[in-house]
C-alpha positions as CSV (number, residue, x, y, z in Angstrom):
1,M,226.4,81.9,56.7
2,I,229.1,80.7,59.1
3,S,226.5,79.3,61.5
4,L,224.8,77.4,58.7
5,R,228.1,75.8,57.7
6,A,228.8,75.1,61.3
7,S,225.5,73.4,61.7
8,L,226.0,71.1,58.6
9,T,229.4,70.1,59.9
10,G,228.1,69.3,63.3
11,L,225.3,67.3,61.9
12,I,227.6,65.2,59.7
13,T,230.0,64.7,62.6
14,G,227.1,63.7,65.0
15,L,225.8,61.3,62.5
16,A,229.2,59.6,62.2
17,V,229.6,59.4,65.9
18,L,226.1,57.9,66.4
19,A,226.6,55.4,63.6
20,T,229.5,53.8,65.4
21,S,227.8,53.5,68.8
22,P,227.9,49.9,69.9
23,A,224.6,48.1,70.8
24,P,223.9,45.1,72.9
25,A,222.5,42.0,71.3
26,A,219.2,40.5,72.2
27,T,216.6,38.2,70.6
28,P,212.8,38.5,69.7
29,F,211.8,35.5,71.8
30,A,213.7,34.4,75.0
31,L,212.5,31.2,76.9
32,T,213.7,30.6,80.4
33,A,212.7,27.1,81.7
34,T,213.0,25.3,85.0
35,V,212.8,21.5,85.2
36,D,212.9,19.7,88.5
37,G,214.7,22.8,90.2
38,T,217.2,23.3,87.4
39,T,216.9,26.5,85.2
40,S,218.3,27.0,81.7
41,A,217.5,29.5,78.8
42,R,217.2,29.5,75.0
43,A,216.6,32.2,72.3
44,F,214.3,31.9,69.2
45,N,213.7,34.0,66.2
46,N,210.4,32.4,65.2
47,A,207.1,32.7,67.0
48,E,205.8,29.2,66.7
49,E,209.1,27.6,67.4
50,A,209.2,29.8,70.6
51,L,205.8,28.6,71.7
52,R,206.8,25.0,71.1
53,G,209.9,25.6,73.2
54,I,208.5,23.5,76.0
55,S,208.1,20.4,73.9
56,T,209.8,17.2,74.9
57,G,212.5,17.4,72.1
58,E,213.3,21.1,72.9
59,L,213.5,20.6,76.7
60,Q,215.7,17.6,76.3
61,K,218.2,19.9,74.5
62,L,218.3,21.9,77.7
63,F,217.8,19.2,80.3
64,S,219.2,15.7,79.8
65,S,217.2,14.4,82.7
66,Y,213.8,15.7,81.3
67,T,211.0,13.2,80.9
68,D,207.4,13.4,80.0
69,T,206.5,13.3,83.7
70,S,209.0,16.1,84.8
71,E,207.6,19.2,86.5
72,V,208.1,22.2,84.2
73,S,207.7,25.9,84.5
74,A,208.8,28.4,81.8
75,T,208.6,32.0,81.1
76,L,208.7,33.2,77.4
77,N,209.5,36.8,76.6
78,F,207.4,36.9,73.4
79,R,208.7,40.2,71.8
80,G,208.4,42.1,75.2
81,L,205.2,40.4,76.3
82,P,205.7,37.9,79.2
83,M,204.0,34.4,78.9
84,T,204.3,31.6,81.5
85,F,203.8,27.9,80.8
86,S,203.7,25.0,83.3
87,F,203.2,21.2,83.4
88,A,202.7,19.8,87.0
89,G,204.8,16.7,87.7
90,G,203.2,13.6,86.1
91,S,200.6,15.7,84.4
92,D,200.0,16.2,80.6
93,T,197.8,19.4,81.2
94,L,199.4,22.6,80.1
95,R,198.6,25.8,81.9
96,L,199.2,29.1,80.0
97,Q,199.2,32.6,81.7
98,I,199.4,35.9,79.9
99,P,198.7,38.4,82.7
100,A,198.7,41.5,80.3
101,L,195.8,39.9,78.3
102,D,193.9,38.5,81.3
103,I,194.6,34.9,79.9
104,D,194.7,31.9,82.1
105,E,193.9,28.7,80.3
106,T,194.6,25.0,80.4
107,F,195.0,22.5,77.6
108,S,194.6,18.9,78.1
109,G,195.6,16.5,75.3
110,A,196.4,12.9,75.0
111,D,200.0,13.7,75.9
112,R,202.1,16.8,76.4
113,G,202.7,17.2,72.7
114,D,199.0,17.3,72.0
115,S,198.5,19.8,74.8
116,I,201.1,22.0,73.2
117,D,199.5,21.6,69.8
118,E,196.1,22.8,71.3
119,M,197.8,25.8,72.9
120,V,199.5,26.9,69.6
121,N,196.2,26.3,67.7
122,S,194.4,28.6,70.1
123,F,196.7,31.4,68.9
124,Q,196.4,30.5,65.3
125,D,192.6,29.8,65.2
126,G,191.3,32.2,67.8
127,A,190.5,35.4,66.1
128,Q,190.0,37.5,69.2
129,V,193.0,36.2,71.0
130,F,195.2,36.8,67.9
131,S,193.8,40.4,67.5
132,D,194.3,41.2,71.3
133,L,197.8,39.8,71.1
134,Q,198.6,42.0,68.1
135,K,197.3,45.1,69.7
136,K,199.3,44.5,73.0
137,L,202.4,43.8,71.1
138,A,202.3,47.2,69.5
139,A,202.5,48.6,72.9
140,V,205.2,46.4,74.4
141,S,207.4,45.3,71.4
142,A,210.3,47.4,69.9
143,I,210.1,45.2,66.7
144,D,206.4,44.9,66.1
145,P,205.8,44.8,62.3
146,V,202.4,46.6,62.5
147,A,203.0,49.7,64.8
148,G,204.9,51.3,67.5
149,N,208.5,51.6,66.1
150,P,210.3,53.2,63.0
151,Q,210.5,49.8,61.2
152,S,206.7,49.2,61.5
153,L,204.2,49.5,58.6
154,M,202.4,52.4,60.4
155,N,205.6,54.4,60.5
156,M,206.6,53.5,56.9
157,M,203.4,54.9,55.7
158,V,203.9,58.1,57.7
159,D,207.4,58.5,56.6
160,E,206.6,58.1,53.0
161,T,203.9,60.8,53.1
162,F,206.1,63.2,54.9
163,A,209.1,62.6,52.6
164,D,207.2,62.9,49.3
165,D,204.9,65.8,50.4
166,A,206.7,67.9,53.0
167,F,210.5,67.5,52.5
168,D,210.3,66.4,48.9
169,E,213.0,63.8,49.4
170,R,212.5,62.4,45.8
171,L,213.7,66.1,44.8
172,V,210.6,66.6,42.5
173,M,210.1,70.3,43.2
174,G,213.6,71.5,44.0
175,R,213.2,75.3,43.0
176,P,210.5,77.7,44.0
177,Y,207.4,77.9,41.7
178,N,207.7,80.4,38.9
179,P,204.3,82.0,38.3
180,K,205.5,83.3,34.8
181,G,205.4,79.7,33.7
182,D,209.1,78.9,33.0
183,A,208.8,75.3,31.7
184,R,212.2,74.3,33.3
185,L,210.6,75.0,36.7
186,R,207.5,72.8,36.2
187,P,207.9,69.2,37.3
188,G,205.8,67.6,34.4
189,K,205.9,63.9,34.5
190,M,208.5,62.1,36.5
191,R,209.3,58.8,37.9
192,S,211.7,57.9,40.7
193,V,213.1,54.8,42.3
194,G,215.0,54.7,45.5
195,V,216.7,52.4,47.9
196,R,217.5,52.9,51.5
197,Q,219.5,50.6,53.7
198,V,218.9,50.9,57.5
199,Q,220.9,49.4,60.4
200,F,219.0,49.5,63.7
201,D,219.0,48.6,67.3
202,A,215.5,48.2,68.8
203,N,215.7,47.7,72.7
204,G,218.9,45.5,72.1
205,V,217.6,43.5,69.1
206,E,219.8,44.3,66.2
207,G,218.5,44.3,62.6
208,N,218.7,45.7,59.1
209,S,216.1,47.0,56.7
210,T,215.9,47.7,53.0
211,V,213.3,50.1,51.8
212,I,212.4,50.7,48.1
213,P,210.2,53.7,47.4
214,L,208.8,54.0,43.9
215,T,207.1,57.3,42.9
216,Y,205.3,58.6,39.8
217,T,204.1,62.3,39.4
218,A,202.2,64.1,36.8
219,S,201.2,67.9,36.6
220,P,197.9,68.6,34.9
221,S,198.7,72.4,35.5
222,A,201.4,74.5,36.7
223,R,199.9,74.8,40.2
224,T,198.8,71.1,40.7
225,M,200.6,67.8,40.9
226,V,199.3,64.2,41.3
227,K,201.6,61.8,43.0
228,F,201.5,58.0,43.2
229,G,203.7,56.2,45.6
230,F,204.5,52.4,46.0
231,P,206.9,51.7,49.0
232,M,208.2,48.3,49.8
233,A,210.3,47.2,52.7
234,Y,212.0,44.0,53.9
235,W,213.6,43.9,57.2
236,S,215.1,41.4,59.6
237,A,215.5,41.6,63.5
238,D,218.0,39.0,64.8
239,G,217.0,36.6,61.8
240,A,213.2,37.2,62.2
241,S,212.1,38.7,58.8
242,T,209.2,40.9,57.9
243,F,207.8,42.1,54.4
244,S,205.7,45.2,54.0
245,L,204.3,47.1,51.0
246,G,202.0,50.1,50.3
247,A,200.3,52.3,47.8
248,R,199.4,56.0,48.1
249,V,197.9,58.8,46.1
250,A,198.3,62.6,46.8
251,A,197.1,65.7,45.0
252,Q,199.3,68.6,45.6
253,T,198.1,72.2,45.1
254,R,200.4,75.3,45.1
255,I,198.4,77.9,47.1
256,S,201.1,80.5,46.6
257,R,204.6,80.8,45.2
258,Q,206.0,79.5,48.5
259,W,203.3,77.3,50.0
260,T,201.8,73.9,49.0
261,L,199.0,71.7,50.5
262,T,198.7,68.0,49.8
263,P,196.0,65.8,50.9
264,S,196.7,62.0,50.5
265,A,195.4,58.6,51.2
266,G,197.3,55.3,51.5
267,W,197.0,51.6,52.0
268,G,199.6,49.2,53.4
269,A,200.0,45.6,54.4
270,T,202.6,43.7,56.3
271,V,203.2,40.0,57.1
272,S,205.8,38.2,59.2
273,G,205.6,34.5,59.9
274,D,208.7,34.6,62.0
275,L,207.3,37.4,64.3
276,G,203.7,36.0,64.2
277,S,202.0,39.1,62.7
278,A,199.9,40.2,59.8
279,A,197.8,43.3,59.2
280,H,196.8,46.0,56.8
281,L,196.2,49.7,57.4
282,L,194.7,52.9,55.8
283,N,196.3,56.2,56.2
284,F,194.8,59.7,55.4
285,A,196.9,62.8,55.8
286,L,197.1,66.6,55.0
287,T,200.6,68.0,54.5
288,S,201.8,71.6,54.3
289,R,205.1,72.6,52.8
290,Y,206.3,76.3,53.1
291,E,209.5,77.5,51.5
292,M,211.1,80.6,53.0
293,P,213.7,82.2,50.7
294,L,217.1,83.1,52.2
295,S,220.1,84.8,50.8
296,R,222.3,83.4,48.1
297,G,219.7,81.0,46.7
298,M,219.2,79.2,50.1
299,T,215.8,78.1,51.2
300,L,214.3,77.2,54.6
301,V,211.5,74.7,54.3
302,F,208.9,74.1,57.0
303,G,207.0,70.8,56.6
304,N,203.9,69.7,58.6
305,T,201.9,66.6,58.3
306,A,198.6,65.8,60.2
307,G,197.0,62.4,59.7
308,Y,195.0,59.4,60.8
309,V,196.1,55.8,60.5
310,R,194.2,52.6,61.6
311,T,194.2,48.9,61.0
312,M,191.4,47.2,59.0
313,G,189.9,43.8,59.3
314,L,191.9,41.0,57.8
315,S,189.7,38.0,56.7
316,I,191.4,34.5,56.9
317,G,188.9,31.8,56.2
318,E,186.1,32.3,58.6
319,Y,188.0,34.7,60.8
320,D,188.1,38.4,60.9
321,L,191.4,39.5,62.5
322,D,191.7,43.3,63.5
323,P,193.9,44.5,66.4
324,K,191.9,47.8,66.2
325,L,194.9,50.1,66.4
326,A,193.9,53.7,65.5
327,N,196.2,56.7,65.9
328,T,196.4,60.3,64.9
329,Y,199.8,61.8,64.3
330,M,201.8,65.0,63.7
331,K,205.0,65.1,61.9
332,N,206.8,68.4,61.8
333,G,210.2,69.3,60.5
334,V,212.4,72.1,59.2
335,Q,214.8,71.7,56.3
336,W,217.6,73.9,55.1
337,E,218.4,73.8,51.3
338,S,221.4,75.4,49.6
339,P,222.4,75.2,45.9
340,T,225.7,73.5,45.2
341,L,228.3,74.1,42.5
342,H,227.5,73.1,38.9
343,L,228.7,69.6,37.9
344,L,228.9,68.5,34.3
345,G,226.7,71.5,33.4
346,R,224.0,70.6,35.9
347,S,223.3,72.1,39.3
348,G,222.4,70.4,42.6
349,T,221.2,71.0,46.2
350,V,222.5,70.2,49.7
351,K,219.9,69.7,52.3
352,T,220.0,69.2,56.1
353,S,216.9,68.5,58.2
354,Y,215.3,67.7,61.4
355,A,211.8,66.1,61.9
356,L,209.6,65.1,64.9
357,T,206.9,62.5,64.8
358,N,204.3,62.3,67.5
359,Y,201.5,59.5,67.7
360,F,198.3,59.8,69.7
361,G,195.6,57.2,70.3
362,S,196.2,53.5,70.7
363,D,199.1,52.6,73.0
364,L,202.4,52.3,71.1
365,Y,205.8,51.3,72.2
366,M,207.3,54.5,70.8
367,N,205.1,57.5,70.5
368,T,207.8,60.0,69.6
369,L,210.5,59.8,67.0
370,H,213.4,62.2,66.2
371,E,215.0,62.2,62.7
372,F,218.2,64.0,61.6
373,G,219.2,64.0,57.9
374,A,221.5,65.3,55.2
375,A,221.3,64.9,51.5
376,I,223.0,66.1,48.4
377,G,221.6,65.8,44.9
378,G,219.5,67.4,42.1
379,G,217.4,70.4,42.8
380,G,214.9,70.3,40.0
381,M,213.8,68.4,36.8
382,A,216.7,69.9,34.8
383,D,219.3,69.2,37.4
384,L,221.2,66.1,38.8
385,P,218.9,63.1,38.6
386,V,220.5,61.3,41.6
387,S,220.4,62.2,45.2
388,V,222.2,60.6,48.3
389,E,220.9,60.9,51.8
390,V,221.9,59.8,55.3
391,K,219.6,59.8,58.3
392,K,219.8,59.2,62.1
393,T,216.5,58.1,63.8
394,L,216.3,58.1,67.6
395,A,213.4,57.1,69.8
396,N,212.7,55.2,73.1
397,D,215.1,52.2,73.1
398,Y,215.8,52.7,69.5
399,N,218.5,54.1,67.3
400,A,219.1,53.7,63.5
401,T,221.4,54.9,60.9
402,S,220.4,54.7,57.2
403,L,221.9,55.5,53.7
404,G,219.8,55.9,50.8
405,M,219.9,56.9,47.1
406,N,217.1,58.2,44.8
407,L,217.2,58.1,41.0
408,R,214.9,60.4,39.0
409,F,214.0,59.8,35.3
């Protein structure tokens, strides 16, 4: 018992220390330009504005001596993907090079502005170029909206699956199943709404996120439960915003008093005009939850999720855009639960947890995620209807602290 209390104290202390760790500031798009031998730099938080950073108006903000005949060379860090642009002295022909995508093209318009328009349109109108760009950004960008980081749509879908079916963060199940049919221990119909606020640092880019999970569950029998989830998220990275939403359905079956299995399927979509990204995904998973009873009403929960998630074709006009990202994943964790004192005639539960996520398949910027959590709230349908949770997420070039609340009704 002493070791469990010590573990809980250590976890909360660690979360507090990590939450106050300083992080350097960075930007989604960083342009470094050289004009007639002089170099200057500028940051952007919008993809199209960054691509147009070599226009006459933008360059004259950096170089007072710039004219439409000046020699220009520039490097744009496009969310971690290097691009180079150049105009030869006295020329209106723009050269674009993206070595990671084997792109080396020239655009010749009536003037430099027209050449830049042609270049920007090649990203917006070229289905294959856009798809290849999206796939590469998932591998090199710490703030990609589609995949490769904890804020991405792919990870949001995986998180919601594990939270609902393995760790039961909506606090639906709470107590062990009672085969004698005590009605108080059967979940019945239930709705829950939550809100989670996240502060993150992704490779130096600071941001915040708001996640709103909506859940509805119904139990046709004492051993089965059907779940519907509708998560939504809005996040901003250095002023560049992204919106994501999803829908999922799961069918939970209690195999034994302590073990449940839950197959699920989900769909999600994300769009970010600022970051230049749009996609939708499908997710299929199987989740196991095993509850090991301990002394004094405590429980050790082992959660395991295996799944497959991939992008789908997105039709815009005559174009079919698909970065063809496909990943299998494993998310495994352990959670310690303990009953708390009665409050206003109702009981609650305190939980601490750790979970590890691993992705396999398409190249992603982050393939491994570590999550530490603590929560206190209701333990079953007859108990406290509110829970509060704190989490710490760590990954390659990433750390985040989140505070969330779930209301059950």
